[in-house]
C-alpha positions, 0 to 999 in steps of 0.5 A, a space after each residue: 507465515 504470512 506472505 504479502 504480494 504486491 502487484 500493479 506498478 508500472 510506468 505512467 504519465 503525470 496525472 494518470 491513475 494506477 491501482 495497486 493490489 497486495 494479496 495476503 496468503 498464509 498466516 493463522 491470525 487475521 491482521 488488525 490492519 494493512 498498510 502502504 509504504 513507499 521508498 524512493 531512491 535515496 530516501 527512507 521508507 515512508 507511510 502512505 496509507 493504512 486501512 483496518 481489516 474490517 475496512 472501516 478506518 483509513 489513515 493517509 499521509 498528507 502528501 496523498 490525502 485526496 488523491 490515494 484511496 486504500 481499500 480491503 476486499 476481505 473475501 479475497 484477502 486483498 488490499 488496494 491502493 487506488 492512486 489518482 492524479 499521480 505526480 513525479 514525486 510519487 515515484 517509488 517502490 511501494 510496499 504493503 505490510 500487515 499489523 497484528 492485533 496488540 502490536 504497534 509494529 508492521 510484522 509482514 512486508 511484501 517485496 514491493 512494486 515499482 511505480 514510475 511517473 514521468 513528467 
């Protein structure tokens, strides 16, 4: 059973930067891709970014393009999300997820880490 653990959330001011990490453990099959999602109070969970396990190939939501960067350190089985120029609307619980080869769904999820951005 693959386990994902997010870390790095916190309270920052608008315009600041924050870096989240997602450590993957367990699981006998290497995932095809890892993703970041977020959910703000009263809103549905939304896609933020996706990165292939190889590190070659990323996708971002329009709302974070140019500000957020997703990356993977394969040696550490850890995915990162560098968030720059944070805005109050970026405040949410951020989740990481894993997708296996041959699947179109996210099969593993972390518990989430809270990001709060003050204006």
